[in-house]
SEVEXKOL-849890 format. One record per atom (N, C-alpha, C, O): residue number from 1; residue in one letter; x, y, z. Coordinates in steps of 0.001 Angstrom, whole numbers, plus 500000, padded with zeros to 6 digits. Layout:
// residues N
<node NUM a <X Y Z>>
...
// end
This chain:
// residues 109
<node 1 x <754756 198736 644457>>
<node 1 x <754472 199985 645094>>
<node 1 x <753677 200870 644157>>
<node 1 x <754032 201054 642993>>
<node 2 x <752613 201404 644679>>
<node 2 x <751822 202307 643846>>
<node 2 x <752236 203740 644114>>
<node 2 x <752538 204144 645237>>
<node 3 x <752232 204467 643043>>
<node 3 x <752640 205860 643130>>
<node 3 x <751399 206723 643339>>
<node 3 x <750405 206547 642635>>
<node 4 x <751439 207628 644267>>
<node 4 x <750304 208522 644485>>
<node 4 x <750543 209821 643741>>
<node 4 x <751656 210341 643670>>
<node 5 x <749453 210317 643193>>
<node 5 x <749541 211569 642456>>
<node 5 x <748927 212658 643324>>
<node 5 x <747793 212542 643790>>
<node 6 x <749674 213680 643521>>
<node 6 x <749200 214809 644321>>
<node 6 x <748332 215726 643459>>
<node 6 x <748745 216103 642362>>
<node 7 x <747159 216084 643926>>
<node 7 x <746331 217017 643154>>
<node 7 x <746973 218401 643121>>
<node 7 x <747781 218745 643983>>
<node 8 x <746607 219173 642129>>
<node 8 x <747115 220539 642052>>
<node 8 x <746742 221274 643329>>
<node 8 x <745597 221246 643780>>
<node 9 x <747695 221899 643868>>
<node 9 x <747438 222669 645083>>
<node 9 x <747400 224139 644691>>
<node 9 x <748424 224756 644398>>
<node 10 x <746196 224672 644695>>
<node 10 x <746039 226075 644347>>
<node 10 x <745693 226852 645610>>
<node 10 x <745030 226362 646525>>
<node 11 x <746162 228046 645609>>
<node 11 x <745872 228882 646767>>
<node 11 x <744434 229386 646687>>
<node 11 x <743794 229360 645636>>
<node 12 x <743977 229823 647787>>
<node 12 x <742626 230389 647885>>
<node 12 x <742468 231553 646908>>
<node 12 x <741436 231681 646248>>
<node 13 x <743480 232386 646821>>
<node 13 x <743445 233538 645923>>
<node 13 x <743387 233107 644462>>
<node 13 x <742684 233720 643659>>
<node 14 x <744121 232058 644119>>
<node 14 x <744100 231543 642745>>
<node 14 x <742714 231001 642385>>
<node 14 x <742219 231206 641277>>
<node 15 x <742112 230318 643331>>
<node 15 x <740767 229795 643097>>
<node 15 x <739753 230931 642931>>
<node 15 x <738881 230866 642065>>
<node 16 x <739868 231961 643755>>
<node 16 x <738980 233120 643624>>
<node 16 x <739166 233807 642277>>
<node 16 x <738198 234247 641658>>
<node 17 x <740409 233898 641828>>
<node 17 x <740690 234516 640531>>
<node 17 x <740060 233685 639407>>
<node 17 x <739499 234246 638466>>
<node 18 x <740148 232366 639499>>
<node 18 x <739520 231502 638496>>
<node 18 x <738000 231664 638502>>
<node 18 x <737367 231714 637447>>
<node 19 x <737432 231745 639687>>
<node 19 x <735978 231943 639808>>
<node 19 x <735573 233256 639168>>
<node 19 x <734573 233314 638453>>
<node 20 x <736335 234306 639414>>
<node 20 x <736031 235612 638806>>
<node 20 x <736113 235552 637286>>
<node 20 x <735274 236124 636590>>
<node 21 x <737133 234854 636771>>
<node 21 x <737256 234702 635315>>
<node 21 x <736046 233973 634752>>
<node 21 x <735502 234367 633720>>
<node 22 x <735625 232914 635426>>
<node 22 x <734469 232145 634966>>
<node 22 x <733181 232961 635037>>
<node 22 x <732335 232865 634148>>
<node 23 x <733029 233759 636084>>
<node 23 x <731853 234626 636196>>
<node 23 x <731830 235647 635062>>
<node 23 x <730785 235902 634463>>
<node 24 x <732985 236223 634779>>
<node 24 x <733068 237200 633682>>
<node 24 x <732746 236550 632347>>
<node 24 x <732029 237129 631531>>
<node 25 x <733269 235352 632116>>
<node 25 x <732993 234636 630877>>
<node 25 x <731503 234304 630782>>
<node 25 x <730906 234417 629712>>
<node 26 x <730915 233902 631887>>
<node 26 x <729484 233604 631917>>
<node 26 x <728673 234856 631593>>
<node 26 x <727707 234787 630833>>
<node 27 x <729052 235983 632155>>
<node 27 x <728360 237246 631868>>
<node 27 x <728471 237610 630387>>
<node 27 x <727495 238037 629770>>
<node 28 x <729675 237436 629821>>
<node 28 x <729882 237722 628400>>
<node 28 x <729005 236826 627530>>
<node 28 x <728376 237295 626581>>
<node 29 x <728967 235546 627854>>
<node 29 x <728169 234598 627078>>
<node 29 x <726670 234872 627220>>
<node 29 x <725912 234715 626262>>
<node 30 x <726251 235277 628406>>
<node 30 x <724844 235620 628616>>
<node 30 x <724459 236824 627766>>
<node 30 x <723393 236836 627150>>
<node 31 x <725323 237837 627730>>
<node 31 x <725060 239014 626898>>
<node 31 x <724997 238638 625423>>
<node 31 x <724113 239087 624694>>
<node 32 x <725946 237808 624994>>
<node 32 x <725972 237367 623599>>
<node 32 x <724715 236561 623269>>
<node 32 x <724128 236730 622200>>
<node 33 x <724309 235692 624181>>
<node 33 x <723104 234894 623978>>
<node 33 x <721876 235793 623872>>
<node 33 x <721023 235572 623013>>
<node 34 x <721779 236790 624723>>
<node 34 x <720640 237712 624675>>
<node 34 x <720593 238483 623359>>
<node 34 x <719518 238728 622812>>
<node 35 x <721774 238865 622854>>
<node 35 x <721820 239540 621554>>
<node 35 x <721321 238617 620449>>
<node 35 x <720566 239037 619572>>
<node 36 x <721745 237367 620496>>
<node 36 x <721323 236407 619481>>
<node 36 x <719816 236140 619555>>
<node 36 x <719149 236025 618527>>
<node 37 x <719297 236044 620758>>
<node 37 x <717851 235858 620929>>
<node 37 x <717101 237045 620341>>
<node 37 x <716084 236871 619669>>
<node 38 x <717596 238238 620592>>
<node 38 x <716979 239440 620045>>
<node 38 x <717008 239434 618522>>
<node 38 x <716023 239793 617877>>
<node 39 x <718132 239027 617952>>
<node 39 x <718243 238954 616485>>
<node 39 x <717262 237931 615921>>
<node 39 x <716608 238182 614908>>
<node 40 x <717161 236788 616574>>
<node 40 x <716223 235756 616124>>
<node 40 x <714794 236286 616169>>
<node 40 x <714024 236095 615228>>
<node 41 x <714449 236948 617256>>
<node 41 x <713091 237495 617379>>
<node 41 x <712815 238557 616319>>
<node 41 x <711711 238622 615777>>
<node 42 x <713806 239385 616021>>
<node 42 x <713647 240393 614970>>
<node 42 x <713448 239735 613609>>
<node 42 x <712601 240161 612823>>
<node 43 x <714233 238695 613338>>
<node 43 x <714079 237973 612072>>
<node 43 x <712705 237324 611975>>
<node 43 x <712089 237320 610909>>
<node 44 x <712229 236780 613076>>
<node 44 x <710895 236170 613073>>
<node 44 x <709822 237206 612787>>
<node 44 x <708870 236945 612051>>
<node 45 x <709984 238384 613375>>
<node 45 x <709012 239449 613103>>
<node 45 x <709010 239811 611621>>
<node 45 x <707955 239991 611014>>
<node 46 x <710200 239913 611054>>
<node 46 x <710320 240239 609636>>
<node 46 x <709743 239117 608783>>
<node 46 x <709112 239371 607758>>
<node 47 x <709959 237881 609207>>
<node 47 x <709516 236724 608444>>
<node 47 x <708110 236252 608835>>
<node 47 x <707709 235146 608473>>
<node 48 x <707380 237060 609552>>
<node 48 x <706063 236666 610033>>
<node 48 x <705147 236139 608944>>
<node 48 x <704455 235139 609130>>
<node 49 x <705148 236816 607813>>
<node 49 x <704299 236375 606705>>
<node 49 x <704743 235008 606194>>
<node 49 x <703921 234124 605958>>
<node 50 x <706056 234849 606027>>
<node 50 x <706594 233577 605544>>
<node 50 x <706299 232439 606532>>
<node 50 x <705913 231342 606129>>
<node 51 x <706486 232714 607822>>
<node 51 x <706207 231706 608848>>
<node 51 x <704737 231324 608824>>
<node 51 x <704390 230146 608910>>
<node 52 x <703874 232329 608706>>
<node 52 x <702434 232065 608653>>
<node 52 x <702077 231222 607438>>
<node 52 x <701310 230266 607545>>
<node 53 x <702623 231568 606299>>
<node 53 x <702339 230815 605076>>
<node 53 x <702807 229367 605199>>
<node 53 x <702107 228438 604796>>
<node 54 x <703987 229192 605753>>
<node 54 x <704493 227834 605946>>
<node 54 x <703551 227048 606863>>
<node 54 x <703216 225897 606586>>
<node 55 x <703131 227689 607958>>
<node 55 x <702217 227028 608890>>
<node 55 x <700917 226627 608194>>
<node 55 x <700436 225509 608376>>
<node 56 x <700353 227526 607406>>
<node 56 x <699094 227213 606727>>
<node 56 x <699273 226080 605708>>
<node 56 x <698342 225311 605467>>
<node 57 x <700447 225980 605121>>
<node 57 x <700708 224896 604171>>
<node 57 x <700834 223535 604866>>
<node 57 x <700311 222534 604377>>
<node 58 x <701535 223504 606012>>
<node 58 x <701770 222216 606678>>
<node 58 x <700739 221918 607765>>
<node 58 x <700553 220761 608142>>
<node 59 x <700075 222947 608266>>
<node 59 x <699032 222818 609289>>
<node 59 x <699549 222172 610577>>
<node 59 x <698819 221445 611251>>
<node 60 x <700803 222443 610908>>
<node 60 x <701403 221851 612099>>
<node 60 x <702276 222874 612825>>
<node 60 x <703182 223467 612239>>
<node 61 x <701984 223066 614105>>
<node 61 x <702812 223951 614926>>
<node 61 x <704195 223338 615136>>
<node 61 x <705202 224046 615137>>
<node 62 x <704234 222030 615313>>
<node 62 x <705503 221354 615571>>
<node 62 x <706459 221482 614383>>
<node 62 x <707632 221813 614561>>
<node 63 x <705967 221222 613193>>
<node 63 x <706814 221317 611995>>
<node 63 x <707267 222762 611783>>
<node 63 x <708421 223013 611434>>
<node 64 x <706362 223698 611994>>
<node 64 x <706704 225125 611852>>
<node 64 x <707735 225529 612889>>
<node 64 x <708696 226231 612572>>
<node 65 x <707543 225091 614122>>
<node 65 x <708490 225421 615197>>
<node 65 x <709881 224880 614888>>
<node 65 x <710881 225559 615122>>
<node 66 x <709942 223669 614367>>
<node 66 x <711236 223082 614033>>
<node 66 x <711910 223827 612881>>
<node 66 x <713113 224082 612925>>
<node 67 x <711145 224172 611864>>
<node 67 x <711726 224851 610702>>
<node 67 x <712286 226222 611068>>
<node 67 x <713338 226619 610567>>
<node 68 x <711584 226949 611944>>
<node 68 x <711987 228319 612271>>
<node 68 x <712665 228430 613638>>
<node 68 x <712730 229513 614220>>
<node 69 x <713168 227303 614145>>
<node 69 x <714019 227259 615334>>
<node 69 x <713364 227811 616599>>
<node 69 x <714024 228468 617404>>
<node 70 x <712082 227547 616775>>
<node 70 x <711427 227916 618030>>
<node 70 x <711816 226894 619091>>
<node 70 x <712118 225741 618784>>
<node 71 x <711802 227339 620351>>
<node 71 x <712112 226428 621452>>
<node 71 x <711049 225348 621592>>
<node 71 x <711357 224198 621907>>
<node 72 x <709790 225726 621356>>
<node 72 x <708698 224773 621463>>
<node 72 x <707492 225273 620670>>
<node 72 x <707508 226375 620122>>
<node 73 x <706447 224444 620617>>
<node 73 x <705281 224817 619804>>
<node 73 x <704461 225926 620455>>
<node 73 x <703716 226629 619772>>
<node 74 x <704591 226086 621757>>
<node 74 x <703854 227164 622424>>
<node 74 x <704395 228519 621980>>
<node 74 x <703628 229424 621653>>
<node 75 x <705709 228651 621969>>
<node 75 x <706335 229900 621513>>
<node 75 x <705949 230185 620056>>
<node 75 x <705638 231320 619695>>
<node 76 x <705975 229150 619240>>
<node 76 x <705582 229287 617833>>
<node 76 x <704121 229722 617729>>
<node 76 x <703784 230613 616949>>
<node 77 x <703265 229088 618517>>
<node 77 x <701842 229442 618509>>
<node 77 x <701606 230886 618915>>
<node 77 x <700779 231573 618316>>
<node 78 x <702324 231349 619928>>
<node 78 x <702183 232745 620355>>
<node 78 x <702525 233704 619219>>
<node 78 x <701823 234688 618985>>
<node 79 x <703621 233398 618513>>
<node 79 x <704002 234261 617397>>
<node 79 x <702960 234226 616280>>
<node 79 x <702622 235267 615716>>
<node 80 x <702456 233050 615961>>
<node 80 x <701442 232957 614904>>
<node 80 x <700180 233738 615286>>
<node 80 x <699552 234371 614437>>
<node 81 x <699823 233684 616556>>
<node 81 x <698675 234479 617026>>
<node 81 x <698965 235964 616839>>
<node 81 x <698110 236731 616395>>
<node 82 x <700182 236350 617184>>
<node 82 x <700567 237767 617020>>
<node 82 x <700585 238163 615546>>
<node 82 x <700101 239236 615186>>
<node 83 x <701139 237303 614693>>
<node 83 x <701203 237607 613259>>
<node 83 x <699806 237735 612659>>
<node 83 x <699564 238610 611827>>
<node 84 x <698891 236871 613077>>
<node 84 x <697545 236838 612490>>
<node 84 x <696552 237745 613212>>
<node 84 x <695502 238078 612661>>
<node 85 x <696874 238141 614429>>
<node 85 x <696002 239032 615184>>
<node 85 x <694843 238318 615875>>
<node 85 x <693968 238974 616441>>
<node 86 x <694823 236986 615838>>
<node 86 x <693775 236235 616522>>
<node 86 x <694218 234781 616704>>
<node 86 x <695203 234340 616111>>
<node 87 x <693478 234052 617528>>
<node 87 x <693820 232657 617794>>
<node 87 x <693232 231696 616768>>
<node 87 x <693579 230515 616756>>
<node 88 x <692353 232186 615913>>
<node 88 x <691694 231307 614938>>
<node 88 x <692691 230528 614086>>
<node 88 x <692448 229371 613744>>
<node 89 x <693790 231148 613751>>
<node 89 x <694760 230532 612843>>
<node 89 x <695296 229217 613387>>
<node 89 x <695420 228247 612639>>
<node 90 x <695613 229168 614665>>
<node 90 x <696241 227957 615187>>
<node 90 x <695232 226903 615636>>
<node 90 x <695594 225741 615821>>
<node 91 x <693985 227292 615810>>
<node 91 x <692983 226339 616304>>
<node 91 x <692734 225181 615358>>
<node 91 x <692256 224130 615787>>
<node 92 x <693046 225347 614082>>
<node 92 x <692830 224266 613123>>
<node 92 x <694085 223430 612898>>
<node 92 x <694089 222538 612049>>
<node 93 x <695151 223708 613648>>
<node 93 x <696394 222951 613494>>
<node 93 x <696187 221495 613891>>
<node 93 x <695424 221194 614809>>
<node 94 x <696864 220609 613199>>
<node 94 x <696781 219178 613511>>
<node 94 x <697213 218882 614947>>
<node 94 x <696716 217943 615570>>
<node 95 x <698137 219684 615464>>
<node 95 x <698662 219444 616807>>
<node 95 x <698200 220516 617811>>
<node 95 x <698903 220813 618777>>
<node 96 x <697032 221082 617573>>
<node 96 x <696507 222133 618459>>
<node 96 x <696277 221604 619878>>
<node 96 x <696528 222326 620843>>
<node 97 x <695808 220365 620027>>
<node 97 x <695575 219804 621363>>
<node 97 x <696883 219717 622145>>
<node 97 x <696915 220002 623342>>
<node 98 x <697948 219329 621474>>
<node 98 x <699258 219272 622132>>
<node 98 x <699689 220672 622560>>
<node 98 x <700224 220855 623654>>
<node 99 x <699455 221660 621695>>
<node 99 x <699749 223055 622021>>
<node 99 x <699001 223467 623288>>
<node 99 x <699588 224056 624195>>
<node 100 x <697707 223158 623347>>
<node 100 x <696887 223524 624507>>
<node 100 x <697415 222869 625778>>
<node 100 x <697496 223506 626829>>
<node 101 x <697776 221585 625672>>
<node 101 x <698297 220870 626835>>
<node 101 x <699597 221496 627324>>
<node 101 x <699768 221719 628523>>
<node 102 x <700511 221778 626403>>
<node 102 x <701795 222372 626766>>
<node 102 x <701628 223790 627319>>
<node 102 x <702303 224174 628275>>
<node 103 x <700736 224551 626718>>
<node 103 x <700478 225905 627207>>
<node 103 x <699913 225864 628612>>
<node 103 x <700296 226662 629467>>
<node 104 x <698999 224931 628851>>
<node 104 x <698406 224780 630186>>
<node 104 x <699498 224403 631190>>
<node 104 x <699555 224959 632287>>
<node 105 x <700365 223456 630811>>
<node 105 x <701447 223027 631692>>
<node 105 x <702382 224187 632037>>
<node 105 x <702798 224331 633187>>
<node 106 x <702710 225012 631041>>
<node 106 x <703580 226164 631277>>
<node 106 x <702931 227167 632219>>
<node 106 x <703581 227704 633117>>
<node 107 x <701635 227416 632004>>
<node 107 x <700935 228414 632803>>
<node 107 x <700634 227944 634225>>
<node 107 x <700451 228762 635125>>
<node 108 x <700584 226634 634426>>
<node 108 x <700265 226130 635762>>
<node 108 x <701504 225984 636646>>
<node 108 x <701390 225706 637839>>
<node 109 x <702678 226172 636060>>
<node 109 x <703917 226073 636857>>
<node 109 x <704322 227377 637406>>
<node 109 x <705338 227467 638096>>
// end
């Protein structure tokens, strides 16, 4: 004889309460994440010179993006353009074609 296991039987109200708790936790985590993103962006602004120097030494958006925790090379490229005040800086990167392709893909979506 096999024994059947009854699933937890929760009331509708209990489920709604759990959903509310999860929504609140999600809101808290979203706020915390936004604060962390802001801190990262502030640090990048402060470290703009260092990031630029590193990029010029390695000549790679990908390596620079990985070192300074960018989501992708496009985001890194945008910051380098902002730090340098022009696009000339990134045009000589070894992976500039990949940057262009990814930027085009992002803009076409």
